[in-house]
N, C-alpha and C positions, 0 to 999 in steps of 0.2 A: 310176601306172602305173594304180591301181585309180579316182585321179579324172577321169584322163583318159577313161578307156572311160566312167564314168558320167556326163560330160557331153557324149558321144560317143552314148551312148543316149538322154538325156534331147533331144536335138536332130533327134533322128532322130524320137521320139515327135511334138514337138510341131512337123514339119515333116508330120507325119502326120495332127495334127489341123488345122492348116492344110491340109494338101489335102484334108479332108473337111472343114472348116466356112472354104472359102476369105473371107480376109477383102477388103473392097473397099474403093479408095480413099479413100472418103468418110468409112470408120472404124465398118466396122457389117461381119460379117461370117456367111457361110450357115450355116446350121444344119440339117445332113442326115445325123441319123443314119442308119447302117449297119443291115439289120433283126439284130430283139435274138434270138439263140439261149438266151438265158434262163438265162444262166450264172453262176455264181458271181459277185455282184455286190456292192458296199458301197452300193449306193442301192436294192439288193433288199429289201422290207418283208414278201416276202409270211411270214416270220415270226412276224407279228405277229395275221395273221390263224390260224381253227383249224385242223386238219389237214383239216375241207370246213366248210363253217357248219352248222349246227345238232350239232358233235357235244356240245355243252354241251347241248341239250335247246333247245323252242323260245325266243325271245324271251319275258322279259318284263317288267314295270313292278316295281320294288321303291320305296319312297320316295321318288318324282318324279325314277327314272331308268330306264336301261334295264338289263334284266341280263341274263345266260345260267341259264334254268330253273333248269337241274339242279346248279349251283353256287353261285348265288347275285351271280355277279361284275360288277362293270359293266360296261360297253362303251360307247365313244361309235363312232358312225357316222363316218368320211368317207368320202364318198358321192359318184355320182357321177348324171345322170338316163344313162342305157343302157340295154344296148351298143347302138351306134349300129346303123343300119336296114341297114347293108353287110354287113351278122355274119346272114349268111342261113340258113349251114348250122352243125352243131355244131362242127367242124372250126375255124370263123371266131368262134362263140362263144367254145371253149377260147380259141384265141388269145387275144383284149378279154379273159377273163379273165383269163389270167398277168400280160396288161403291166397292168390294173389290179391287180390286186396286189402286183407290183416296184413302184409308186407308192403302196401308202401305206390303198389302196381297201376297206372290208370290206361296203358295199353300194352294188346299185343300185337307182334307182325308174325300175321299167318303165314304161314314160309313152307309151300307146298302147291304140286301137278293142280289144277283144273282139267288135266289133257289125258287120254289112255295113250296108252303104247303106240296107236299107231296117230295121235294128235289129234284124236278127236275128240268132242267134250266127254267128258266125266260125271255125268248127272250124280253119282254119289257122292263125289267129291264137289259139287257141287252145292248137293243139299248139304252134307256135312262146315261149308263153309258156311251157306244161311245161318245155321246153328247155332257155328262160332260164335258169330255176327251178338246172335240172339241173348245168349248165355252170358258173355260176356257184360254186351250191356246193362245186365240187370244189377251190375254189380259194381255198376259206373264204371267199366273196360270200354274204352273204343277198340276199335281193330283195324288194322292196317292190313294190304295184301300184297303180299309180294307172290305170284302166280307163274312166274314162267324166268326155267334155271333152263341155258343148253346142257346142263350138266344131268338132267330130266328126261332125258329126250337123243335116244339114237334111231333116225331115220333108219327104219330096211332097206335091204338092195332095190331095187324098182320101186322104191315109194313112187305116188300119185302126183304130190308134190314138190315134194324134197329131191332131187333127183343126184344121183352119184355115192348118196353115203351106202353103209355095208354092215349095217346092225353095231357097226361097231361105236363108231366117228360120232362128236356130236357134232350138232349147228352152229359152233362159235362164229358169230359175226351176220347169219343167213338172214336173220329176223330182219337185220335190219337195212337189205338193198332186193328181198328177193319178195314179190309182191306178192306171190300163190299164197306164202308165207302169212306176210303180213296179213292178209285175207283170213285168213284162216285163224292167225290168232285176234284177230279186231270179233271175231266170232265167240270165241271163247269169253273174250270179257264181255259180251253181249247178252252170252246167255247167263255169266256168272248174277252180271247187274238186274237181270228183265226176268229171274227165275220167282214167282213168285213162293213164299215163305206156307209151307205147308200148316201154320201156328197162326200165323195172322194174316196172311193170304197177302202182305203186302209186296215190293220188290226191293232189293236192297237201293235203288235207283232213289227212291222215300228215304231212308235210314240214314240220320243223326248218328249214327254209333259207328257208322263205316265213315272214320278217321278219313282214308287214301287208299292210294291204291301205285304200287312201285307196274312200272313197267318192264321192268326186266334186271335179271339180276345178274350181277358180274358179269358181263359180258360189252366189252368195244375192240374199236378199231385199232385202240393204240394201247393196247394189252398185248403179251406176245404169246398172248393164243391166236392172232391177227399175223399168220404168215400164210403164201403159198405152199407149203405143205400142208398145211389145218385145213382147207379147205378146198373139198371132191374138186375136180375139173368140172362139170358144168355149170357150178355152181361161180367157181371161181372167172368161169368166160363171161359171165352175166354181171359180175360186179368189171370185169378189164374193161367191154363191151362200154363202160357207164363212164369209165372214167376215159374211152376216151372219146367218150361226146362232149364229155365237160370241158375238153380240151380243145378240140374244135370249136366250141361255144368262145374260148376264153384267146384261142390263135388262131383262130378258122383253119385255121389245117392240123395234123398233125405232122407235118413236114417244122410246121416251125414251133409248132411245140418242139420238137426232137434241137431243132437250130437254138432255143432258146433257153434250151436244154445244153449245150454245149455237147449236141449227139452222147451225152450219156446214156445206155442203156443197158436193157436184164433181156437176160435170156430169154423172158416168157413175151416179151413186146412181137406183138402180130399185126403190125401196123395199116397193113395190106389186107389181113381179115378185120379191122374198125378194132381191135385188143391193143389196150398196153397196162402195163404189167404192174408190181409193187415191190419195192424197193426193202429190206427186211428192216423192222421197225430199227434196231441198231445202230446202220448205218443212215438215216431219215436223223435222230434226235443225236448224232457224233457229228456225224457230215456237213448236214443242213445245205446240202444242194438247189440248187432251184428246184430241180428236179423232186427233191424232199420236198422244197417247199409247198410247192401243188398239189403233192400228195397229199401233205398233210391238209391244204386247205380243205383238197373233195374228198376226203374222210370223215372231216368237221360236219360238213354241208352236208352230206351224207346222212350221218349219225343223229345228227339234229333236225334233219327233215322231217326222216323216221316219227323222232320224237313230236316234234308240235303237231304233226300229221295225225297223230294216233289219238294226243290230246284233242284235238278240234273233233275229233271222232266222237272221242269221248261226253264231249259240255252237246255236241249233237243230242248225244242220246240220251240226255239229262243228265249226266253225273254233276251233282255239285259237291262230293268228296274233295280230297287236295291230289296232284299229282308231282308224282318224281320221275323222270327219268331211270339212273339209275344208280351206283355206288362202287364203279369195280375201281381199283387202283387202274396204273399203267405203267409201260417199260421206263418211262422217264419222269418222274415226279418234276422235276424242275423245268422240264420241257415242254411234255405232253400233258403232266398235270393239269396244268390251267385249260389246254383245251379241253380238255373231258367237262371240266367244273363249269364250261363258257358252252357246253354242247346241255349240261341242266340247268341251265340257267331260262329254257325253255319251257318247265315244272314250277310248281310254287314254293317245292322248297328244295334244299339239298343234305344230300344222301350218300354216306359213305360208308366205309366198314375198315375194322382193325380189328388186330388180334396182338395180343403182349402172349409172344410166343418161348419156350420154356426149352433148344437146342433139341425137340424130342425127335427121334430117326427110329425107324425101324420096318416092315413092311407094313404099308397101309396107315402108318401114323399118321397121316392127315388126318383120321376121321376115327383112329380108334386108341388104344392104350394100351400092351400085351407085355406077356412076360417074355423077357428079350430085350426089349425098346428102350433106349438110353436115353439119357436126360440132362438139364444143369436145372439148381434151384438158379433163378433170377429174379433180383428185386429192381422194380420200376424207382424205386425211391430213388437207391442208387444207380438210375442210367444203367447196370448192368448190360453190356452187350451181349448180342445172341448169342458168341462163339466166346466162351469161358476164357479167362488171361488177356482178350482184348480190351484196350481201351473203352469208357464208357461212352455209351450211344446215345447223343440228345434227341432220339425220338420217339413217341408213344400218339395213340390214337385218339388220347384224350385232348390230343392240343388240336385246337377248332375255329381257326379263321371262317368268318362268315365271310360269303358271297353276295355281291350284288344287294344288299341289303337284304336278304334273304333266309329262313329260317333252317336252324342246321339240324340232321338226325344226322346218329351212327347208326341203323338198323342190323349193323352183330357185331357185339365186341363180349370181347373177356379177358381173365387171363388165365390161358391154356394149364391144366393139370399136365402132370404131374408133382409139379413145381411147389416148395413150402412156402414162396412168397406170395402165395394165392391170392391169400387173408387181407395181403395189402390192397384188396380190387374194389372193396364200395366205397369205405372214406376215399378214394384216391379219384374214382369218377368224380363223387355225390360233390364231390371240395371242390376240384379242377372245374367238371362240368357248372357248376354254380357260379366261379368265378370267370370263366370265358358268355358264361349265359348263354349255354347250350339247349337247343329246346329240348332236344327229345335223347337219351337216351337208351338202348333197346341191348339188352342181357342176352351173349345166345349164350345157352336153351336150356327151356325148361322140357328137360326131355321127361319127368315123371315129375307126376303132385307128392312123389312122396320121396322121403329123406332115407335115397338109397344108392350105396355106393355104385352099380353099377345095373340101370335102369333098363336098358337094353340089352341083346346079346352079347355087343360087345360093347365094353367099359371105354366110354368117350371122352373125350379131353375138355371139354363143355360142360359136362354136368352143372348144374344151377343150385339143386335143391339139397346144398352141402350148410352146413354152419359156416365154415367161414364165408360163403357168399350170403343164400338166401337169411341163414341166419342171424347177418348185419346187413341186412334192408330196412328193420324198422330205422334206425336212425339216420344213417343213409340218403333213405325217403325223403324224410325230413327235412335236410339239411338241403339236399336238391331241390325238391316241391315246392320248402315255402322260403326259401334264397336266405338261411340259415348263413347262410358266408355271401355279402353281398359281392356284385357283380363287380369287376375289375374298370381301372379306368380307361379307354379306347389310347394304346399305346404308338398302334402304327397302324394308317391307313396308306394302304397300297393299293393306285392306278392303272393295273394294266392298258396300251393299247391293243388294241386289237389284231390291227395288222402286223405288228410288233412279234405276235403270240405267233399268228401265221407264217414269221420269216421265223418263226421258232430260235427266239431271244429267250421266252421261259419268267420265270420269276423271280426275285431274292426270298421268298418263304414259298420252300415247296413244302408242300403236305408231304407227313410220311416218308420223307428222305431224312436217310439217318448223316447226320454230323456226329464225330468221334470229338475228343479233345483236344487232338494234333490242327484240326483245321479251324480250332478257335481263332484261331490269329487271321483267321479271314474276317471275322463279321467288324462287322466297321464300331470303333469305340464310342462313338460318340451319336448325335444325331444323323450326322450323314450317311447317305446309303451312297457308293462307286457304284458305276454297270459293273457286275458280275459279283457282286459282293452279298453274301450272304446274313440275312435279317438273323440274328442269336437264336436259335428255337427256343429259348428257354424263357422266352418274351410271353407263353404262352401259360408259362405260371405265374406273371406278375398280372397282367391285365389281357386285356381284349384286341383283333388282332378285325379290320376289316378290309375286304377287297373289293376292287370294283374293274370292272370291263366297259371299256373308255373307245373315245374314236380320238379323245384331244393325246398330247403327248402324253406319256408316262409319267409315275412321278411316286417317290413314296414319303411322308410324311411320317417323322421318328422320331418319341421320347427320348430323350436319352436317359438311357436302361440302367444307366450307373447305380442309384439310389437304391433298384431294385436284385441285379443279379451282380455277383461275386465271387468269380471263379476263385481266388486266392482263396477262400473260405468256404467254396463250394456252397453258397449258399443260394438260393430264391426265396424273396419276401413279396408278397402281393402288392399291389397297389393301395389297395384299404389298410395293409397291414393286420389280413387275420389269420393271413397263413404263409408260413415259413418254413419252407424247405431246405433241411440240412442232408446235401444228397451225397456228402461226404462219409456220412455216419449210418443214412436211410435212413431217416427220422423226417415224419412231417408234425409241424403245429396247428393246431386250430386253436383261434382265440378269436372268439367273435362274441359279440354281446350273447346269441341266445344258442351256439355248438361251444364246446372248448372241450380237445381232447390231443391225443397225444396217439402215432402208427409209427411203426414200423421196429426200431432199434431201441427198445426200451430199457434194457439195463444198458446200454453203450451209453445212453442220457443222462444216467445218475436223473435225480430229483429235478421236477419240471416245475415253474409257478407259472400258473393264468391263470387272467384277469379274476378268477372266484373260487380257482381251484386248485390244489393241488395235485400230482401227482406225483408215484415212483413204482418204481417194478423190476423185478433180477428177469424177465419173460426178455430173453434174447426177442422175438418178436413177438408184440403185439400190439392191442389196439385197444385203446381206452379213449370214452366221447360218453359227454354228457350230454343232450340236445334239452328242451324245452321242451314240453309238451303244450302248456298253454297262451305261444307266443310271447310270451313278456322273458324279458332278458333274464338270466339265469343268477343274475343279482335279486330278483325282484319274485320271481315263479313259483308259483306253489304247487307247480305240477313237475318234474322231473327225468327222465330218461339216462339209467347211468347202462352203458351198455359195453362188454368184455370179448374177446376174442383173440385168439392165440394162435396156430396153424391148425391145420386138421391132416388125417392120416386115415389110410382104411387096413380096419383088421388087420392085420396078419401081413399088412406090406412089408416088402421085404428088398432089398436091393444090393449091390459089392459094386466095390469100385472099378470101374474101368483105368481113372486117372485120379489125378487129385481132384479136378472137380466137376467129371463127369460120371455119371452113374449107370449102371444096367440094373432094369427090373427082374428080378428073380421070381417074386410073389405079389401079384398085381395087388391083393389080398380080396377082402369079401365085410360084408356087414357087419357089423354098425358101423358106421361113422366112427371115428376117436377123435377127440382134441384132445390139445396139450395144456392141462391143467396150468389153473390162472392162478397168480399172485400180485402182492401188491396193496397199494395206501390208497386213496383216494382220499385229499379232504377239501371238503366246500369251505372255504375261507370266509362267509358272508356274516355281516353281525348274528342272522337268528340260524344258523347254520345248524342247532343245535338245537332246535324247533321240529327240523327236519324228520320226521320220522324215516326210516329205511324199512322197505318192503321186499322182499325174497321174491322173483319174479321165477319160474320153472322156465323149461326152455321153448314155451308158449306163450307165455305173458300171463300167467295167473298165478294170482297168490298165494303167495307161502307166509312165511314166518317172519316175524320182525327183528331185522337186525340191529336197531339202535336207533341213531342219529347221527346225520350227517358230516359234520364235525369232524364226525374220523373213520373210516368205512375201509374192515380189512375185507380187500377182496374175497371169496372165498374160491374153491378149487376147481369148483364144477358149475357156476352159476352166471348165465352167459348177461341177464339183464337184472336190474333195481329199480324201485322207485322211491322217488324222493316228494316228499307231499306234507303238508303243514297235517 
């Protein structure tokens, strides 16, 4: 009788799930979660956060990591860019904060201007920023401010303190040298930080829930946007005059400078008017002439001075939060990349941006997905190249060397839509972020708090509220924040001589630089790194890398990577032995005490034996992960979350083939999200597996039917989460 009742109840629950997640005839089901009441749930990770952000003081830096200042406890941040713009009032902000806390988020990066189109303070934006800090705080979530991006500002013709613009150009680089702009900019910061809250009466200077401040987003003298064609004449003349003055200081006269340069000149040079101009960045990092070296030194000094002076201003204002200068790429990761990072060492931590893109092309493809756009499916687990058919490319945003013993952050990253392999992302970031001891991963972007395929007017390629992304946050956040994957050994220590960098000698491990399979013969085969050689970038999948900027001679200490990296079998094993990436197949295996599973080409892999479970599935692309909820090893844990995902698409999404690997979007699709039905078996092999009861959880983590015991779990086609408990 009891068995019959149990099967009857189970059947009702599964029918209910299928009613909520209607299965399509082609093997996909609709992902349509009901509104979340935020009751007790097995996937609710609110308990990982403090009672309120700042409960244990401001976030500080200690021994190269973020810590709570009052107790010294280290903290990692699993974060998002948000909250969404749709969250206009405090009630919506509160709902968004509670949802984020449930899915393991403990920091938001508020990315938006606090100035209007004239460059004056926007009081409404300041008020909203304060509200965000306060409402996130209540859910134990810190806020990080990004308040200036050149693309948000197009100074009009006749602008009083930014001359030469026409209402169409953006002021790239200008903030770093225009003193009037800097004064206005610091006024924005002062207003933001000293305006009293309408709720508490306190200012953000007093608020420990404010994690930090980013000085500028995605701008640099060393990126392609810095060129004489891109800067208006009045602004360019300011910088050229500064360069001339700098040269006079170094050489006593401009004639002496040109003599030292063997009379190398450019068309815009006007020494009689006290101006010296700039060669294109390509020429600088390729030709590396004496003039190029002086140019790089001047640009670095100017950029660094802006960062240093602004940080001094903030500290004198009384700001106790953390500060990072910027986060941008450069025109040459090998030559300019380390100079950019050197300028960031003026701040408290090192930030960067990086996206895993999918050959997405078409009108406005940089920020939208539309009918007629083309793209290619691209797997990070296989290191697929951006261009289909090309050799594997060993570069990915997750690669995270640590600089000058400072914490690291990646404040914008995602796997971009409409790539079918996007579902690789959460476990990929969590596992390799934990291995490299990364301090903060900020996913881009939370453009809605609802499970919508098109939250805004345009469909965007970075939407986070999807089953493949946010739906996998529970296990991923636990892996990363609790360190369920151990940090790897320190495998390389790179000391970069600062003078060498100014002589444009570069680094043996450029960040974000592509290295394809053809170039693997150029990497050192043992522990010796010769001048001009590149370190195998797969080192980041085996352990940690530390880079420091020194006055002593440059040197590299490299562990022999042969035990970890095998290019013949196309595998990388972490130094801890807990992660194994088979990039030939596109399969990641996680085999730690408290987190075990597989991600990627499950059908190709066949049956997989892990420490405490066996996994088999015929999914071409799937992700099956078990994590301990009580911090005990899976071998003894009394509470385990099993999380399943495959791949997602929009309802009605249609494409046509352009060629063998490029697709054209015929219909971008509509709500709701569709998920490919799950299949497979998970068997826990611990002696008491038959005593672990399995409970089905709905797509927001609430319990339903009993599904037997953990010694054999047949995956249900539409269930994302399972709870195993005694």
